[in-house]
C-alpha positions, -999 to +999 in steps of 0.1 A: -575-709+248-591-682+226-610-711+211-641-714+190-651-745+210-662-722+239-688-695+237-672-671+262-665-636+251-630-627+238-622-590+240-592-567+235-596-538+259-584-502+258-560-505+228-555-470+212-568-467+176-533-464+161-523-498+175-555-518+168-542-530+134-510-543+150-529-562+177-554-577+153-525-587+131-509-607+159-541-628+164-546-631+126-511-644+123-519-672+147-551-679+129-532-683+096-511-710+112-541-728+127-558-727+093-528-745+079-526-770+108-562-778+117-581-763+088-598-734+105-593-703+126-590-708+163-591-673+178-620-648+177-619-613+192-635-579+194-621-546+204-636-530+235-627-493+242-625-478+277-658-460+271-677-491+262-703-500+288-691-536+289-655-525+298-659-525+336-674-560+336-647-575+314-620-582+339-590-605+333-592-635+356-630-639+353-633-673+336-663-662+317-641-641+294-608-642+275-592-607+277-563-589+262-560-557+283-539-527+276-535-518+312-541-481+319-529-483+355-493-496+349-483-508+383-466-541+372-429-547+365-435-568+334-441-556+298-465-584+289-479-615+307-501-644+294-518-662+323-545-687+317-567-711+336-569-747+325-588-778+333-564-798+356-576-831+342-579-825+304-554-796+300-580-776+281-577-739+286-609-726+301-600-689+301-569-670+288-557-635+293-529-612+280-519-582+301-499-555+284-482-526+303-480-505+273-487-468+280-456-465+302-435-486+278-445-463+249-432-434+269-399-452+277-394-464+242-401-430+227-373-416+250-350-446+241-353-438+204-346-401+208-316-407+231-302-435+210-304-415+178-289-384+195-261-406+209-254-422+175-252-387+159-227-375+186-206-406+181-204-399+143-192-364+152-164-379+173-181-369+206-180-402+224-178-387+259-210-366+252-227-397+238-219-418+269-230-390+292-263-388+274-268-426+276-259-427+313-283-400+323-311-416+303-304-450+319-305-436+354-337-417+348-353-448+332-343-471+360-358-447+385-391-447+365-391-485+363-384-489+401-413-466+408-436-490+390-427-519+412-449-529+441-454-560+463-487-571+478-501-603+492-535-620+487-550-645+512-579-668+510-593-668+545-568-663+573-542-688+564-541-697+527-517-673+510-520-672+472-492-670+447-491-638+428-470-649+398-469-615+382-447-603+410-420-629+403-386-612+396-379-634+365-411-621+348-399-585+350-395-570+316-380-536+322-367-517+292-334-509+309-314-532+332-284-509+335-273-519+300-279-497+270-286-513+237-288-489+207-317-486+183-311-508+152-298-487+124-323-476+097-354-486+118-381-460+124-399-457+157-432-466+141-418-497+124-400-508+155-430-505+178-453-523+154-429-552+154-424-550+191-462-551+199-467-579+174-439-599+190-451-594+225-487-603+218-478-634+197-455-645+225-482-641+252-508-658+230-483-686+226-484-692+263-523-691+262-521-718+235-499-740+256-464-731+245-435-726+270-405-704+267-380-717+242-344-703+247-330-723+218-350-704+192-321-680+184-299-710+173-319-709+141-314-672+134-300-658+102-284-625+092-311-613+067-327-588+092-361-597+079-392-605+100-386-639+116-349-639+110-338-636+147-353-668+160-372-699+150-395-694+180-418-665+191-414-680+227-378-668+228-365-640+250-345-615+229-329-581+236-343-549+223-323-548+190-339-581+180-375-582+193-392-562+166-380-589+141-393-619+159-423-638+146-441-671+149-414-695+138-407-731+126-404-744+162-438-729+172-456-743+141-440-777+148-451-776+185-486-765+177-489-792+150-479-818+177-502-804+204-533-798+183-530-823+155-508-850+170-481-847+143-448-860+157-421-832+158-393-835+133-367-819+155-363-828+191-333-806+199-349-773+191-363-766+225-352-757+261-370-738+287-367-720+321-355-749+342-330-760+316-308-729+321-277-731+342-266-708+370-240-711+397-230-747+403-254-760+376-234-742+349-214-774+347-244-795+338-266-773+317-260-764+280-247-729+274-268-728+243-299-726+265-302-691+281-327-663+278-299-637+279-282-644+245-291-638+209-279-647+173-272-681+159-237-681+175-242-674+213-204-676+220-197-649+195-226-629+210-210-630+244-176-620+229-194-590+214-210-582+247-176-583+264-164-558+239-193-536+247-186-539+285-150-528+279-162-500+256-184-486+284-159-493+313-129-477+295-145-453+271-124-467+243-133-439+218-120-410+238-092-399+261-117-388+287-125-406+320-152-433+315-187-422+323-197-456+337-185-475+367-184-512+369-210-512+397-234-493+374-234-520+347-231-549+371-261-569+356-246-566+321-212-578+333-228-607+352-247-618+321-215-616+300-191-635+322-218-661+330-224-666+292-187-671+286-180-692+317-209-716+309-190-729+279-159-736+299-178-751+328-201-774+309-180-785+279-171-820+292-207-829+300-227-810+274-206-803+244-218-834+225-252-817+223-240-783+212-251-774+177-236-739+170-202-737+186-177-761+168-167-759+132-161-721+132-128-702+125-102-705+153-126-726+175-112-758+191-122-791+176-123-810+209-144-804+239-113-809+261-099-777+247-129-755+253-119-744+288-086-730+276-102-714+246-127-695+268-099-680+289-079-671+259-109-654+243-115-634+275-079-623+279-075-615+242-098-586+248-091-575+283-053-578+281-049-566+245-020-542+236-046-519+220-065-516+253-032-509+271-025-481+247-059-466+252-054-465+289-020-448+285-036-422+263-061-410+289-061-373+295-053-376+332-041-399+359-075-399+374-091-409+341-066-437+336-070-449+372-108-451+369-106-470+336-080-494+351-102-500+382-132-508+360-112-533+341-100-549+373-136-552+385-144-569+352-116-594+358-128-599+394-163-607+381-149-633+357-129-648+386-159-649+409-178-668+383-151-693+372-130-699+403-157-716+424-162-740+396-125-749+396-119-736+361-091-711+365-067-696+391-061-660+398-027-662+381-043-675+349-070-648+348-049-616+355-030-599+327+008-605+328 
């Protein structure tokens, strides 16, 4: 850990002057919590610029040092990573590092802000087609940039022992765009957003250094205040771009640190789930749908309903009579996330609903877990088979535009069928619009 119990050097490398206050703030925030929990600061640090004579010697992975490095080379696919080296017997962290791929991300986020604001302005002028075209072009260019950053290599110790290179694992990739476009939150400046984003990223990676794992139930404790810390009760959560700048060290994190460093028993045992607790494929039937890194808000089912509406908006271009700019194949990952998020509720209700905390008790929701499967199908068809959507299709400016939008909707239904039919949830006749 970045601990005062060791005398090894703790340095923050290459961070531009304008971001040093934010980086220092993230470490200071953890120190404030440790002062409350154990009575003193835990983390010490010093900024080391690229021109500093010590810079070349301070290399992440060298167990003599703890390093936060603003990577100037940018060849990795992740945004931030928090690897550490621990004593395998005691669990004590010997050396910890945080790697930040920020120069490229600054470039991408600068473009995201500009394009998003321009698109929002076009939408307010009633120019939905132009807004979608702008977004589509930006997404394609950004994906090309991100793909150019990816590279694979192998490391061997001697001739036969091949080492694991965890930074190359696909699940650790943190690209800004995954063929889905999320708009800049209204009323948030670029400067304010990036300060929140950097703080969230660094506090998250330091959380790993301190012994915390991902917690994909953090968002269940979110509220609607839109203040710092309102989007999750855990900094170890994964959240989409509209939320990340508001995340902060939360109630779960403080509870977990109190347990790990002070031995104080946790008051809530149902606030946590991590990577292996997520469902996929056949395991959707046995894993809680409230545990996934792809959702947000305190009501994940409503979140997925909103994402379905966004899918339909892109696939049909519901705000204009023009042909949709997007094809289903171009937002395939977004569609997959959406239908998986919805299907997980139907698939797992019988086995996991008794542990759900944020589904039942809301308007129009079923009261019994035996009714959840039918409710999920009804919710899906309520949107994709709605009379309003039928009217939008009929109003398209040409047969070609109408056919493309209809084909996109068909592909969305196919994706839902492919996710639910192998689990024995629904038949084709049940899924298609009558």
